[in-house]
N, C-alpha and C positions, 0 to 999 in steps of 0.2 A: 620436768618433763610434759605437765599436763595440770588442767585446772576446773575445777568444779562452777560452773555458772546455775543460775536460776533463768528455767526458761519457762513458758506459759505453756501447758498443756489442755487439754482438754477436760481435763478433773482436778485442772489447778498445777502451781508450779514446781517442777519438777529437775533433778539434778541430771546435768548434762556434760561432758567432757570434752574441753576443748584442749586440744594437744597443741602444746608451743612449735610453732613453724621454723623458728631456728632451731630446735632439738632434729629435726626431720632429714633425715641425711639427701643429700642432695646431686643432682650430676647439672653443671650449668655447661652448655654448648654453645651458645650464642652469644657472644659482646664482646666488641671492641677494645683491645687493651687500652690502645689513646683515648677511650670514654669514660676511662674506669679513672682518671686522675684526680685524686683529693682535689677539695677546691683549696685549701690550705696549701699543697703543693702546688697547682698550679698559680696560683696566686706569688708564692715567690718566683715560680720559673720564670713567669711575666714581669716582675718588676726586678729581674735580675739584665732580662732578654730588651728590656723596652718595650715591650711587647701588649696591647691595649685588647684585651678580652672583653667583649658586650657579656651583659648580664643573657640567664638563659629565658628568655621567652617563657610565657606561658602555652603557648602555641606558636609553632614554626608555621610560614607561610607557605609549606613546601617542604619536598626534597632538598631543594638547593640552597633553598635558605639555612636550612640546618647545615649542606655540604659547606657551605661558603665562612658558618662558624666553626665548625668541624677542624675546617681548614688549619684555623690562627691557631686553634687548642693546638692541633700537633705540631707546629710551630715554635711552639713554647717547650718543644723535649727537643734540648740538642747535642751535651754532650752524652757519653757514654754512661756517667754517671746519673745523668736523667733517666735515660732508659732503667739503669740499672735499679732506680730509688722505684718507679714506676710499677714496678715487675713486684717487687718486693712487698710492696704496699697494695699491690693486687691480691697477695697469695692471704698478706694479713687480714683483709677487707671482707675476701671471700669464707674465710675458714670462722670468720665472725661471724657470717648468715647461714653456717651448719653445710655450707660448699663443702663437701669432702674431695672430688673430682671435677675438672675442669679442663676445657677446649676453649683456648683464648684465641682469638682473630689478630693478627697483626700482618701491618703492610709493610714487609719490609725490606722490600727495592724500594719502594716509594721514596723510605725515610732513608735508604742507602744513597740516594740519587738527592737528595733536598739534603744532607750535610755533608757529601763530598764524599764518605767513606762506605762503599757497596756492602763490606761485610760488618761493620761495626755496631749501627744499632742492635742486630741478631744476635748478635755475639754477646750487647751490654744486656740484652732481654734473658736469650737464657742463662746466663750466670746469675743474675737476678732471682728467676724464678729459682735456680739449685737450691739457693741461700734462702728464698722466703719458704721453698718447701722444707727443708730442714727445720726452719722455724716454726712453723706453724700447723705442721700436720695435715699438708692438702699437697695431693698431686693434684700437676697441672703440664697440658701438653698443649701443643699450640698450633696453629691451622693461619697459613701465609695466603692473605689474599692479594687480589689482582683486578684492579676498577679495568672494567671492559672498554672505558675508552683510552685506554693506553696501549701503547705497542705490544705486539704479541713476544718480541724480542724481551721485553721486561717480563712475561711471563717464565719468558724462558730462564733468564737469571733467579725468577722466585723459585722456580723449582732447583737450581741449581742449589742455593742458600737451603731448600728443605732439608736436601738428602744432606746437607752436612751432619745437623744432630740430632738425635736419638727423638727428643724432645718433640719434635716436628713429625705430628700424624699425619697433615693433610693439607691441600691447596684449593683455593675455591676462587671463581669469578665473583669480583662485587659491582659496586659503582651502579651509572645509569643503565636498568633494563631492557631500555632503548636501542642498544647496542647488541648485535647479535654476537651469539656464542662460537658461531661454526667455526670461526677464523683460528680460534685456539683448540678448538679439536684434536691438532695432531701433539699439540704438547701435552694437552690433556692426558692423553692415551699412555706417552712417555712417561708422566709423572707417574699415572697407575701401573708402569708397567715397572718403575723404582721401587712398587710397593709406597706411595704414598696414598692417601685414600681423598675423594673428590666432592664438596661439599660445596654449592654453586649459592648464592641468593638470586631468589626468585621470585614472581609472585607478589613481589610488595608494592612496588610503585608500576608495574605493568603486571596484565592481567593473566588468566590461565595458561594462557599460550607459551609463556616465559616458564612456567613448572616444567610444562612436556618439553620445552627446549632443554633444560637443565639436566633433563634426567635422560630423554633420550639423544643428547648431542652430546652434551657434557661427560654424561655419565654419574651423575649424581647419586651418591648411596643417603646424602642425607638433602636438606630442602632449608634454606634458610628463610625466613621469614615464611615464604611458600601459603599464606592465608588467603591469595586470593583465588589459588584453587577451588573454592566453592564457586565459583562464578562457571562454572564447567563440569558436570556428571560423571564425563568421561576423563578426567584430569584425574579428579577424588578419585575416581575407579582405579586408576594408574595407580595412584598411590595404595589405594586400600591391597590393590591384589599384586602388586611389588613387595609390600610392607615398607616402605621409604618413606621415614618421619619428617616431619615440619620442624620447623625449631622456630615455634609464634614467640612474637614479642608484643605485647599486646600493650603496655603503657607507650613504648616506643610509637607504633604506627598510630596512636591515639597523639601524641606530642606534637608527630612530624605532620598531621591531619590528614594521614591515609586512611583513618577510619574518623566517623563522627564524633566519637567517644568510646570510651572504655566499656563502659555496659553494652555498646553496639557491634562490639569486633563479633566475627565470625568464628571465634574457638571453638563455643559447644556445639555449633553445628558441625565443623570439621571432626569431632568428638565422635556426636550422632551418626558420622555417616561412615564411623570406621579408622578414620586417618589416626596413626600414629601419632599422637600431638606432645611435644616439650613444650619446658618452659622456659623463657630465657629474657634478659635486660635486656641485652643489644647494647644501648647508650646509655648505663646507670645515669650520669654526668648529668645527662638535660631532664632524666626523666623523674630524677631523685629516687629513685625505686633500687631498694635491691632486690636480688631474686626471692630472699623469703619475702619480700614485701608484694613481689608477683605472685608467689603461691598464697600469701591475703586473700588479693585479688577475688582468686577463684572462691575463694570462701563467701567475699562481703559483697561482693558484683554477680555474681553468679552463682551462687547459692549453693555451692556445694557441699558433701559432707566431707570428715577425714578420710572414710576410703575412697571416693576418686580422687582427693587432692594424694593418696598414698598411691593411687595408680596413676597418678603425671609423674610421679618421682619416679616410679620403677620404669615407664617408660623412657623418660632421660636415661639412667643406668643403663635398660639394655639397647638403646641408640649411641650410644657413647661408642668410641674406638681404646675404652681403658682395657687390661689384661681382665682376663678373666676370674682368674682369684682377688681381683679388684672388686668385678662386677659381683660376684656370690658375696660378698665380705657385705657391698654397699645395698644390696636387695635384703640381706639378714636384716642389717641397720631397721630397713623401713617397717619390715616387719616387726622388730621389737618397738616400734613407735607406735606402732597400730594399738597396739596391744594395751 
């Protein structure tokens, strides 16, 4: 669980405990299932369907560049068995990283339209998650997302799909944040009335105003990404006053060219301002970083000690939609990791 390393202090070398980040119980709140497909699995799917998938660049030329490649990857997942396999492998890979609870995002209605079977993709994913949870000792729930660029009617179908399965805990808007959220507000209110939680992408490709819109118009209980809130102190105050967490994805923002580098990411500024910050991967297939590796960035890039790292893990658990008994169990595990 931990190791002793020799570090230089004022009086010479002294031993320091460096705890194993794989052993830290973690909640993973922002990761897209379609972006977790293992490289080997993707290669197998692509060969089966005759799809050419371009190599992952070291840095994309912007969000659109990423979205175009991501569309090709999504097109490689076609059959019920494909979707089921991706879900099972997701459970295995997350459990190996010390994730004990995950809320994975899935674009169910879009996949249903693409494959010509509205309910099959979600049904297959739910089946795969049930198998993966049993086999790997992890709890996984789903958040169904909907692109702002797509019709309101598809969001209505997304909500209808979400209400079919207890594994689906929420819905939210994603995609190009230049498109307004207001047209979707009535459907989102209906979703909330049906017991679904609301989590929208905002403050990723658009500015702080999109974060305010997500909360005040869209009723967001958490904000996906949200790092651009730092551009407006009033938006930061709104997040802190209402205790609305943000799902920060440092490596993703850097690889997609939304920040200059990992080191330049404003995550420390958000924390210093009192915003509830959780750490996530978003698109691990293009960043090459697992959740444990993202936690490692807190140490290696931002210089945080293990108390600070544990604080972020606690924030992730507290911000999750996990049942209260599981939250208590995970928080106890985090405290045990610190001892």
